C-alpha positions in Angstrom: 46.1 0.6 9.6 47.2 -3.1 9.4 44.4 -5.5 8.9 45.1 -7.2 12.3 44.2 -3.9 14.0 40.9 -3.4 12.2 38.7 -4.3 15.1 36.5 -2.2 17.4 38.0 -3.4 20.7 36.7 -0.9 23.2 32.9 -1.2 23.0 31.3 -1.0 26.5 28.6 -3.7 26.7 26.7 -1.6 29.2 26.1 0.9 26.4 24.6 -1.9 24.3 22.4 -3.2 27.1 20.9 0.2 27.9 19.4 0.2 24.5 17.0 -2.6 25.7 16.1 -0.5 28.7 15.3 2.4 26.4 13.1 0.3 24.2 11.2 -0.9 27.2 10.8 2.6 28.6 9.3 4.0 25.4 7.4 0.9 24.5 9.3 0.4 21.2 9.6 -3.0 19.5 12.9 -4.7 18.8 11.2 -6.0 15.6 10.9 -2.4 14.3 14.6 -1.8 14.8 15.4 -5.0 13.0 13.1 -4.1 10.1 14.8 -0.7 9.6 18.2 -2.2 10.0 17.7 -4.9 7.4 16.0 -2.5 5.0 18.8 0.0 5.2 21.5 -2.7 4.8 19.7 -4.1 1.8 19.3 -0.6 0.2 23.0 0.2 0.6 24.3 -3.2 -0.4 22.3 -3.2 -3.6 23.2 0.3 -4.7 25.6 1.0 -7.6 27.9 3.2 -5.6 31.3 1.6 -5.2 32.2 3.3 -1.9 29.0 1.8 -0.4 30.2 -1.8 -0.9 30.8 -3.5 2.5 34.6 -3.7 2.2 34.8 -0.1 1.3 32.5 1.0 4.1 34.8 -0.9 6.5 37.8 1.0 5.0 36.0 4.3 5.5 35.3 3.5 9.1 38.9 2.6 9.9 40.2 5.6 8.0 38.1 7.8 10.4 39.4 5.8 13.4 43.0 6.2 12.3 42.5 10.0 11.9 41.1 10.2 15.5 43.9 8.1 16.9 46.8 9.8 15.0 46.5 13.0 17.0 46.8 13.9 20.6 44.4 16.8 20.1 40.8 16.8 21.4 37.9 15.1 19.5 35.1 17.5 19.9 31.5 16.3 19.6 29.4 19.2 18.2 25.9 19.1 19.5 22.7 20.8 18.4 23.0 23.7 20.9 26.5 24.7 19.8 27.1 28.5 19.3 29.5 30.3 16.9 31.6 31.6 19.9 32.1 28.0 21.1 33.2 26.9 17.6 35.6 29.8 17.2 37.2 29.0 20.5 37.8 25.3 19.8 39.1 26.1 16.3 42.0 27.9 17.9 43.4 24.7 19.3 43.5 22.5 16.2 40.9 20.1 17.4 38.9 17.7 15.3 35.1 17.5 15.1 32.5 14.8 15.1 29.1 16.2 14.3 25.9 15.1 15.9 23.4 15.0 13.0 22.5 18.6 11.9 24.8 20.4 14.3 27.2 21.4 11.5 24.6 24.1 10.6 26.3 26.2 13.3 29.3 26.6 10.9 27.2 28.7 8.6 27.1 31.4 11.3 30.9 31.8 11.0 32.8 34.0 8.5 33.8 32.2 5.3 37.4 31.3 6.3 36.4 29.9 9.7 33.4 28.0 8.2 35.8 26.4 5.7 38.2 25.4 8.4 35.4 24.0 10.6 34.2 21.7 7.8 37.8 20.7 7.1 38.2 19.6 10.7 35.0 17.5 10.7 35.9 13.8 10.6 32.3 12.5 10.3 28.6 13.1 11.0 26.6 10.8 13.3 23.0 10.7 12.1 19.7 8.9 12.0 18.7 11.0 9.0 16.6 13.8 10.4 19.2 16.6 10.8 17.7 18.9 8.3 19.8 21.7 6.8 22.9 20.9 8.8 22.9 17.3 7.7 22.5 18.1 4.0 25.3 20.7 4.3 27.6 18.0 5.7 26.7 15.8 2.8 27.4 18.6 0.4 30.8 19.1 2.0 31.5 15.3 1.6 31.8 14.7 5.3 31.6 10.9 5.9 28.2 9.8 7.1 27.7 7.3 9.9 24.1 6.5 9.2 21.9 4.9 11.9 18.9 2.6 11.6 16.2 2.4 14.3 12.5 1.5 14.4 10.9 4.7 13.3 13.4 6.3 11.0 12.9 4.4 7.7 11.5 7.5 6.0 14.3 9.7 7.3 17.2 7.5 6.1 15.4 6.9 2.8 15.1 10.6 2.2 18.8 11.1 2.9 19.9 8.3 0.6 17.6 9.5 -2.1 19.0 13.1 -1.7 22.6 11.7 -2.0 21.7 9.7 -5.1 19.7 12.6 -6.7 22.7 15.0 -6.3 25.3 12.4 -7.5 27.4 13.0 -4.4 30.0 10.3 -3.6 29.1 10.3 0.1 31.2 8.0 2.2 28.9 5.9 4.4 29.2 3.7 7.5 26.1 1.9 8.8 25.1 1.5 12.5 22.2 -0.2 14.3 20.9 -0.7 17.9 20.2 -4.4 18.0 21.7 -6.7 20.7 23.0 -9.1 18.0 25.7 -8.5 15.5 24.8 -7.5 11.9 27.4 -8.2 9.2 28.3 -4.9 7.5 26.9 -2.7 10.3 28.1 -1.7 13.7 26.6 -1.0 17.2 28.9 1.3 19.2 26.2 1.7 21.9 24.2 4.7 22.9 20.9 6.2 21.8 20.6 9.8 20.6 23.0 11.1 17.9 25.0 13.1 20.5 25.7 10.2 22.9 26.1 7.7 20.0 28.8 10.0 18.8 30.6 9.8 22.1 30.1 6.0 22.3 31.6 5.7 18.8 34.7 7.9 19.5 35.3 6.2 22.9 34.9 2.7 21.4 37.8 3.3 19.0 40.2 3.7 21.8 40.2 7.5 22.2 40.5 8.1 26.0 37.7 10.1 27.6 40.2 12.8 28.5 40.4 13.6 24.8 36.7 13.7 24.2 35.0 17.1 24.6 31.3 17.9 24.1 30.2 21.3 22.9 26.5 22.3 22.4 25.2 19.3 24.4 22.2 20.2 26.6 19.7 17.9 28.3 17.3 20.7 29.4 16.5 22.3 26.1 16.2 21.2 22.4 19.2 22.7 20.6 18.8 25.3 17.8 20.4 23.0 15.3 18.2 20.0 16.0 16.3 18.7 12.9 12.6 17.9 12.8 11.6 16.8 16.3 8.8 16.4 18.9 10.0 18.7 21.7 8.6 16.7 24.6 9.8 13.4 23.2 13.2 14.9 22.5 13.6 16.1 26.1 12.7 12.7 27.4 15.3 11.1 25.1 17.9 13.6 26.3 17.5 12.3 29.8 18.6 8.9 28.5 21.5 10.6 26.8 22.5 11.9 30.2 22.5 8.4 31.7 24.7 7.1 28.8 27.2 9.9 29.3 27.4 9.1 33.0 28.3 5.5 32.1 31.3 6.7 30.1 32.0 9.5 32.6 32.0 12.2 30.0 31.3 15.8 31.2 29.3 18.2 29.0 
C-alpha cells in the first residue's frame, strides 16, 4: 500500500463520542483509561521485540487493512457465542475472519482440517486481554493481535504480554485505546466491547457494511467463548454494543 494511502479515513466520530457516554454511565474515570493507555504504550515501545516498534506496528496494521480491502468476500466478525455449525457454513464461502477476543476457541470444536483453515482465514484478533484459552490459541497460531487499553485491564494486557514474551512468540501487535484525544503509536477506531470494536475497526478501514457479517454476537446472553467475566456487568456492556452496532447499521 502506498505511503499516501496509509491513513484511517473512515472513522465515525459518533463511535468515538459514545465512549464518553459509556464512561459516564458506568462511572468510569477518563484518567484510568489514560493510565492504562500510557502504561501499555510504554511497555511495548520499550520492549526488545523488533515487530513491536512503532513503525512496524503501523506496517502490520496496514497489511491487515490491505488484506481486508483486496477481496470482495465477506469480513466475518466471530463473536463469543459462535457455534461450530456457523463456522463450517461460512468457511464454505472463502470469507475472512476477524476474531473478537477469545472467540477463536470455537475453532477447536472443528475437525483438524477445518480448524486449520479457520485459523488461516483469521486476519486478526481484537482483544483487551481477557479472552482466556481462545486468545492464547490465537497467539500460538500467530494471529496478529490488536490489543486494547482501558481503565481496568492493566492486569489483563500485562498477563498477555508476559505470556507472549515467556513463550518467545513473535506476535504481531497493533495498539488501540478509547481516549478522545489522539495517541501517537495507538489508534481509536471507536466502539466499546471487543465485538463492536471489531466492527468499528473493519468499517473504519473502508470495508462497506454490506461486506461485514457478524457471527456469534448476542446481546441477551454471555457467549460460551467469553473469557473471564462478570455476567451482569457483561450483559450491561452488551446493551451498549447494541447501540454502537445500530449507529453503523450492522445487523447481527
